[in-house]
C-alpha positions as a printed NumPy array, in Angstrom:
array([[ 126.861,  -94.972,   48.827],
       [ 126.339,  -91.281,   49.423],
       [ 129.352,  -89.109,   48.596],
       [ 130.434,  -86.002,   50.536],
       [ 129.986,  -83.844,   47.404],
       [ 127.724,  -83.759,   44.388],
       [ 128.109,  -82.194,   40.976],
       [ 125.553,  -81.596,   38.275],
       [ 126.804,  -80.649,   34.794],
       [ 124.8  ,  -78.997,   32.067],
       [ 126.447,  -78.738,   28.661],
       [ 125.45 ,  -75.66 ,   26.669],
       [ 127.124,  -75.446,   23.269],
       [ 126.495,  -71.76 ,   22.86 ],
       [ 127.139,  -68.442,   24.521],
       [ 125.945,  -68.222,   28.092],
       [ 125.122,  -65.033,   29.91 ],
       [ 122.168,  -65.681,   32.134],
       [ 121.249,  -68.869,   33.901],
       [ 119.071,  -69.979,   36.776],
       [ 118.842,  -72.717,   39.326],
       [ 115.454,  -74.406,   39.17 ],
       [ 113.992,  -71.596,   37.084],
       [ 115.167,  -68.283,   35.725],
       [ 113.27 ,  -65.157,   34.668],
       [ 114.89 ,  -61.802,   34.112],
       [ 112.241,  -59.321,   33.02 ],
       [ 114.25 ,  -56.107,   32.713],
       [ 116.744,  -57.234,   30.072],
       [ 116.251,  -58.261,   26.451],
       [ 116.45 ,  -62.064,   26.688],
       [ 115.229,  -64.887,   24.529],
       [ 114.051,  -68.474,   25.12 ],
       [ 115.648,  -71.067,   27.383],
       [ 118.706,  -72.444,   25.564],
       [ 119.271,  -75.224,   28.127],
       [ 116.106,  -77.073,   27.157],
       [ 116.904,  -80.689,   26.2  ],
       [ 120.643,  -80.063,   26.185],
       [ 123.006,  -82.852,   27.417],
       [ 123.162,  -83.078,   31.231],
       [ 124.846,  -85.502,   33.604],
       [ 125.688,  -85.838,   37.298],
       [ 128.521,  -87.31 ,   39.315],
       [ 126.312,  -89.943,   40.927],
       [ 122.729,  -90.999,   40.307],
       [ 120.529,  -91.747,   43.316],
       [ 119.187,  -95.329,   43.294],
       [ 117.072,  -97.316,   45.738],
       [ 116.07 , -100.903,   45.086],
       [ 112.368, -100.194,   45.223],
       [ 112.725,  -97.539,   42.487],
       [ 114.942,  -99.529,   40.149],
       [ 112.028, -100.221,   37.726],
       [ 111.743,  -96.441,   37.344],
       [ 115.378,  -95.447,   37.788],
       [ 115.103,  -92.826,   35.038],
       [ 113.158,  -90.51 ,   37.3  ],
       [ 116.481,  -89.474,   38.928],
       [ 118.447,  -89.026,   35.701],
       [ 120.146,  -85.657,   35.138],
       [ 118.137,  -85.097,   31.961],
       [ 115.069,  -84.468,   34.114],
       [ 116.535,  -81.094,   35.066],
       [ 116.32 ,  -79.847,   31.488],
       [ 113.138,  -81.512,   30.226],
       [ 110.942,  -78.432,   30.606],
       [ 108.515,  -80.139,   33.073],
       [ 108.026,  -77.717,   35.953],
       [ 104.434,  -78.143,   37.04 ],
       [ 105.323,  -80.389,   40.025],
       [ 108.158,  -79.249,   42.315],
       [ 107.744,  -82.083,   44.863],
       [ 110.105,  -84.993,   45.405],
       [ 108.801,  -88.539,   45.87 ],
       [ 105.278,  -87.182,   46.135],
       [ 106.159,  -85.08 ,   49.207],
       [ 104.244,  -81.814,   48.763],
       [ 105.789,  -80.318,   51.912],
       [ 109.101,  -79.797,   50.044],
       [ 111.015,  -81.06 ,   53.057],
       [ 114.281,  -81.502,   51.135],
       [ 115.309,  -77.847,   51.042],
       [ 118.093,  -78.534,   53.534],
       [ 119.92 ,  -80.442,   50.826],
       [ 120.285,  -77.289,   48.707],
       [ 121.793,  -75.103,   51.414],
       [ 125.361,  -73.975,   50.718],
       [ 125.321,  -74.807,   47.009],
       [ 127.453,  -73.082,   44.338],
       [ 127.035,  -72.427,   40.631],
       [ 129.922,  -72.159,   38.174],
       [ 130.259,  -71.442,   34.464],
       [ 133.189,  -73.098,   32.726],
       [ 134.517,  -74.201,   29.362],
       [ 135.342,  -77.611,   30.826],
       [ 133.683,  -79.959,   33.314],
       [ 136.219,  -78.944,   35.95 ],
       [ 135.499,  -76.368,   38.612],
       [ 139.135,  -75.259,   38.622],
       [ 138.922,  -73.365,   35.343],
       [ 135.379,  -72.138,   35.884],
       [ 133.942,  -68.875,   37.157],
       [ 132.023,  -68.889,   40.431],
       [ 128.735,  -67.154,   39.758],
       [ 126.899,  -67.838,   42.976],
       [ 127.624,  -69.28 ,   46.456],
       [ 124.88 ,  -69.653,   49.037],
       [ 125.962,  -68.446,   52.442],
       [ 122.693,  -67.014,   53.745],
       [ 119.697,  -69.184,   52.924],
       [ 117.932,  -71.349,   55.511],
       [ 115.364,  -74.077,   55.051],
       [ 112.611,  -71.506,   55.44 ],
       [ 114.116,  -68.736,   53.295],
       [ 115.475,  -70.542,   50.258],
       [ 113.004,  -69.922,   47.41 ],
       [ 111.432,  -72.617,   45.297],
       [ 112.437,  -70.589,   42.207],
       [ 115.792,  -68.839,   42.292],
       [ 117.113,  -66.343,   39.744],
       [ 120.846,  -65.856,   39.313],
       [ 122.518,  -63.332,   37.013],
       [ 126.003,  -64.141,   35.751],
       [ 127.634,  -62.218,   32.851],
       [ 130.013,  -65.004,   31.867],
       [ 131.024,  -66.728,   28.643],
       [ 131.271,  -70.532,   28.798],
       [ 130.069,  -73.943,   27.679],
       [ 129.073,  -75.632,   30.943],
       [ 126.849,  -74.634,   33.847],
       [ 127.876,  -76.554,   36.963],
       [ 125.814,  -76.976,   40.12 ],
       [ 128.024,  -77.988,   43.051],
       [ 127.385,  -78.783,   46.717],
       [ 129.426,  -80.482,   49.41 ],
       [ 129.345,  -81.911,   52.922],
       [ 133.   ,  -82.482,   53.704],
       [ 134.221,  -84.507,   56.696],
       [ 135.511,  -82.427,   59.597],
       [ 133.665,  -79.297,   58.442],
       [ 130.98 ,  -77.867,   60.696],
       [ 128.021,  -76.595,   58.701],
       [ 125.256,  -74.252,   59.905],
       [ 122.134,  -75.595,   61.502],
       [ 119.574,  -76.862,   59.02 ],
       [ 122.111,  -78.202,   56.509],
       [ 121.527,  -81.795,   55.448],
       [ 124.036,  -84.44 ,   56.569],
       [ 124.939,  -85.39 ,   53.006],
       [ 125.14 ,  -83.543,   49.707],
       [ 122.456,  -83.944,   47.059],
       [ 121.649,  -82.433,   43.669],
       [ 117.866,  -82.35 ,   43.6  ],
       [ 117.17 ,  -79.846,   40.866],
       [ 113.678,  -79.75 ,   39.44 ],
       [ 114.608,  -77.619,   36.423],
       [ 117.582,  -75.558,   35.35 ],
       [ 117.092,  -72.945,   32.641],
       [ 119.741,  -70.906,   30.881],
       [ 119.003,  -67.691,   29.017],
       [ 121.269,  -65.644,   26.818],
       [ 120.682,  -62.16 ,   25.472],
       [ 118.122,  -61.84 ,   22.73 ],
       [ 119.165,  -60.985,   19.201],
       [ 120.364,  -57.404,   19.08 ],
       [ 121.436,  -57.13 ,   22.737],
       [ 124.534,  -57.903,   24.768],
       [ 126.385,  -57.153,   27.989],
       [ 125.437,  -57.122,   31.636],
       [ 121.713,  -57.78 ,   32.005],
       [ 121.493,  -57.618,   28.196],
       [ 120.907,  -53.87 ,   28.267],
       [ 123.428,  -52.932,   25.552],
       [ 122.247,  -52.709,   21.944],
       [ 124.257,  -54.34 ,   19.179],
       [ 125.55 ,  -52.281,   16.281],
       [ 124.818,  -52.655,   12.585],
       [ 126.025,  -56.234,   12.192],
       [ 125.724,  -57.759,    8.728],
       [ 123.927,  -60.646,   10.438],
       [ 122.191,  -59.43 ,   13.629],
       [ 122.145,  -62.998,   14.951],
       [ 125.958,  -62.977,   14.927],
       [ 126.289,  -60.17 ,   17.46 ],
       [ 128.154,  -61.543,   20.473],
       [ 125.931,  -61.447,   23.563],
       [ 129.101,  -61.019,   25.609],
       [ 130.821,  -57.99 ,   24.063],
       [ 128.672,  -57.035,   21.046],
       [ 131.291,  -57.765,   18.375],
       [ 129.951,  -58.654,   14.927],
       [ 131.564,  -61.925,   13.852],
       [ 130.415,  -61.645,   10.213],
       [ 131.273,  -57.98 ,    9.753],
       [ 129.221,  -54.825,    9.438],
       [ 126.336,  -53.856,    7.235],
       [ 126.861,  -51.153,    4.611],
       [ 127.859,  -47.79 ,    5.998],
       [ 129.55 ,  -48.938,    9.224],
       [ 132.899,  -50.286,   10.369],
       [ 134.977,  -51.372,   13.395],
       [ 134.26 ,  -54.35 ,   15.66 ],
       [ 130.978,  -53.123,   17.123],
       [ 129.776,  -51.752,   13.765],
       [ 128.538,  -48.589,   15.415],
       [ 130.894,  -46.176,   13.642],
       [ 129.685,  -44.573,   10.409],
       [ 131.959,  -44.37 ,    7.375],
       [ 134.127,  -41.285,    7.223],
       [ 132.984,  -38.374,    5.09 ],
       [ 133.373,  -39.176,    1.404],
       [ 133.065,  -42.951,    1.773],
       [ 130.169,  -45.368,    1.964],
       [ 129.073,  -48.997,    1.485],
       [ 130.413,  -52.312,    2.787],
       [ 133.633,  -51.846,    4.74 ],
       [ 133.369,  -48.173,    3.687],
       [ 135.318,  -49.007,    0.528],
       [ 133.162,  -47.001,   -1.889],
       [ 133.901,  -43.357,   -2.76 ],
       [ 131.144,  -40.77 ,   -2.907],
       [ 130.431,  -39.018,   -6.219],
       [ 130.344,  -35.301,   -7.031],
       [ 127.984,  -34.278,   -4.233],
       [ 127.473,  -30.565,   -3.7  ],
       [ 128.46 ,  -31.231,   -0.071],
       [ 130.294,  -34.452,    0.825],
       [ 129.082,  -34.143,    4.411],
       [ 125.669,  -35.085,    3.049],
       [ 126.753,  -38.14 ,    1.085],
       [ 124.871,  -41.113,    2.569],
       [ 127.349,  -43.396,    4.337],
       [ 125.086,  -46.339,    3.48 ],
       [ 124.426,  -46.081,   -0.285],
       [ 126.284,  -42.954,   -1.44 ],
       [ 123.175,  -40.899,   -2.244],
       [ 123.891,  -37.144,   -2.345],
       [ 121.245,  -35.723,   -0.033],
       [ 121.796,  -32.085,   -1.091],
       [ 122.173,  -32.686,   -4.821],
       [ 125.121,  -32.736,   -7.221],
       [ 127.879,  -30.384,   -8.243],
       [ 127.321,  -28.63 ,  -11.609],
       [ 127.84 ,  -31.031,  -14.475],
       [ 126.686,  -34.237,  -12.75 ],
       [ 123.436,  -36.06 ,  -12.112],
       [ 121.997,  -39.266,  -10.621],
       [ 121.462,  -40.221,   -6.965],
       [ 125.169,  -40.786,   -6.47 ],
       [ 126.173,  -37.827,   -8.697],
       [ 128.611,  -39.997,  -10.632],
       [ 127.09 ,  -39.481,  -14.091],
       [ 128.137,  -36.547,  -16.275],
       [ 125.423,  -34.517,  -17.97 ],
       [ 124.156,  -35.958,  -21.226],
       [ 125.388,  -34.447,  -24.511],
       [ 123.963,  -30.996,  -25.045],
       [ 123.351,  -30.161,  -21.371],
       [ 125.408,  -28.688,  -18.549],
       [ 125.278,  -26.969,  -15.151],
       [ 123.37 ,  -27.634,  -11.931],
       [ 121.077,  -30.587,  -12.377],
       [ 122.086,  -30.735,  -16.062],
       [ 119.069,  -28.549,  -16.879],
       [ 120.849,  -25.918,  -19.026],
       [ 121.185,  -26.457,  -22.77 ],
       [ 124.461,  -25.903,  -24.628],
       [ 124.491,  -23.27 ,  -27.382],
       [ 123.473,  -24.325,  -30.874],
       [ 126.039,  -21.758,  -32.134],
       [ 128.993,  -23.877,  -30.997],
       [ 131.133,  -24.908,  -33.962],
       [ 129.745,  -28.378,  -33.32 ],
       [ 126.162,  -27.644,  -32.342],
       [ 125.534,  -28.077,  -28.587],
       [ 128.949,  -29.642,  -27.985],
       [ 129.942,  -27.929,  -24.732],
       [ 131.648,  -28.586,  -21.4  ],
       [ 129.255,  -30.405,  -19.022],
       [ 130.213,  -28.133,  -16.115],
       [ 130.579,  -24.583,  -17.526],
       [ 128.755,  -24.781,  -20.852],
       [ 131.798,  -23.476,  -22.799],
       [ 131.843,  -24.679,  -26.415],
       [ 134.629,  -27.231,  -26.84 ],
       [ 135.758,  -26.2  ,  -30.379],
       [ 134.826,  -22.532,  -30.49 ],
       [ 131.882,  -20.734,  -32.088],
       [ 130.268,  -20.544,  -35.494],
       [ 130.893,  -17.472,  -37.702],
       [ 129.205,  -14.383,  -36.297],
       [ 129.1  ,  -15.603,  -32.669],
       [ 131.525,  -15.274,  -29.808],
       [ 132.019,  -15.813,  -26.035],
       [ 132.864,  -19.022,  -24.185],
       [ 129.309,  -20.233,  -24.597],
       [ 128.856,  -18.689,  -28.103],
       [ 125.721,  -16.806,  -27.168],
       [ 127.125,  -13.292,  -28.022],
       [ 126.683,  -11.935,  -31.631],
       [ 129.72 ,  -10.214,  -33.26 ],
       [ 128.303,   -6.555,  -33.685],
       [ 131.339,   -4.539,  -32.596],
       [ 133.225,   -4.549,  -35.956],
       [ 130.2  ,   -3.512,  -38.033],
       [ 129.409,   -0.631,  -35.653],
       [ 132.963,    0.713,  -35.915],
       [ 132.839,    0.678,  -39.74 ],
       [ 129.524,    2.549,  -39.746],
       [ 130.99 ,    5.293,  -37.516],
       [ 133.945,    5.865,  -39.886],
       [ 131.657,    6.024,  -42.932],
       [ 129.385,    8.634,  -41.322],
       [ 132.395,   10.828,  -40.404],
       [ 133.71 ,   10.844,  -44.009],
       [ 130.326,   11.857,  -45.454],
       [ 130.01 ,   14.802,  -43.038],
       [ 133.476,   16.124,  -43.911],
       [ 132.732,   16.081,  -47.648],
       [ 129.516,   18.037,  -47.205],
       [ 131.199,   20.729,  -45.112],
       [ 133.978,   21.209,  -47.629],
       [ 131.458,   21.806,  -50.429],
       [ 129.675,   24.459,  -48.43 ],
       [ 132.783,   26.469,  -47.325],
       [ 134.026,   27.873,  -50.823],
       [ 130.638,   29.423,  -51.738],
       [ 130.44 ,   31.425,  -48.562],
       [ 133.979,   32.754,  -49.088],
       [ 133.356,   34.089,  -52.653],
       [ 130.311,   36.071,  -51.579],
       [ 132.235,   37.731,  -48.787],
       [ 135.11 ,   38.678,  -51.17 ],
       [ 132.752,   40.298,  -53.723],
       [ 131.189,   42.386,  -51.012],
       [ 134.59 ,   43.698,  -50.012],
       [ 135.417,   44.727,  -53.589],
       [ 132.353,   46.974,  -53.835],
       [ 133.271,   48.952,  -50.743],
       [ 135.751,   51.157,  -52.726],
       [ 138.779,   50.535,  -50.594],
       [ 142.217,   50.793,  -52.146],
       [ 143.559,   47.827,  -53.991],
       [ 146.174,   46.996,  -51.398],
       [ 143.734,   47.195,  -48.503],
       [ 141.19 ,   45.157,  -50.419],
       [ 143.617,   42.428,  -51.248],
       [ 144.909,   42.314,  -47.701],
       [ 141.398,   42.304,  -46.336],
       [ 140.332,   39.562,  -48.737],
       [ 143.288,   37.361,  -47.87 ],
       [ 142.711,   37.832,  -44.146],
       [ 139.014,   37.211,  -44.406],
       [ 139.46 ,   34.123,  -46.568],
       [ 142.071,   32.722,  -44.197],
       [ 139.935,   33.281,  -41.068],
       [ 136.903,   31.774,  -42.713],
       [ 138.919,   28.729,  -43.702],
       [ 140.073,   28.253,  -40.113],
       [ 136.527,   28.547,  -38.856],
       [ 135.27 ,   25.993,  -41.324],
       [ 138.06 ,   23.594,  -40.416],
       [ 137.028,   23.753,  -36.78 ],
       [ 133.38 ,   23.181,  -37.592],
       [ 134.268,   20.278,  -39.854],
       [ 136.416,   18.701,  -37.079],
       [ 133.643,   19.084,  -34.51 ],
       [ 131.088,   17.569,  -36.867],
       [ 133.275,   14.513,  -37.371],
       [ 133.715,   14.171,  -33.67 ]])
């Protein structure tokens, strides 16, 4: 008995984006191999005629997914005179075997027996488990000329393609993000079901870690980079080097004992109270300097006190010498005044005045010499 409608089901236990009736090839997108090959398939009714009963398997639904496509004829008829049976067909994608919950991907309203192709490509960006081929010839409905009287499902081969690894979306033209497992990028919306690789976060794993963070889930904190904007969001490497006092790729290691500064290349002073025990950033000695040395880094010798003492000693010596010289000059000048024959009063007054003036002059000279 021939029914007024026919349904062919193909069960695909994976994501479905692209499928074809008879054969599918989409060359512009990033697709991978046929995922319908050898998958479970069944049909509402199987065509049987007594003379073919010994070979009844030739009409089983599994023939549509066996990968044999070299012969597109039916019953040895090379003229392909059964195209009228395809006219008006529909293709659905669904998560059940019911059309009611499925998505209509294609409905033929235009093909004729002469225009329907032997190989038909259909693009359908849909997520589902079943591909359903449906056709009908309902009582009381007038169909266009060329349509067969009854409905058949005579599919030579049905192939289903999903996006290749690393691609998703309509026509598989979108690139997946940095998924931890690239094979787990959804071909529908690009979400990474197993999370992101190091350095990225959010559902599509296309967003880099914020400045100052890196690693898986961006949970790691960058070290003492000279510029956090150049801390690698993947492994924390400081691309522009470290702040003074730190070293290593991640700039998380303090300088070794005895070294400090940029790149830890500068040596601490050996004149620190504890030799070469200094701050790893500034080089300042932690416990002060040894005797005779000063400054934060203990590189300055203590000369100031000794210079001041030498200056005082020199001044005292000069003053003593000047005082010895001043009395001799004064006696000579007084004797000369006595021999001039002036009166005693004038002589004494003159001597006192002369001695006093000379003393004032010598005091000034002595003061200037000390200065």
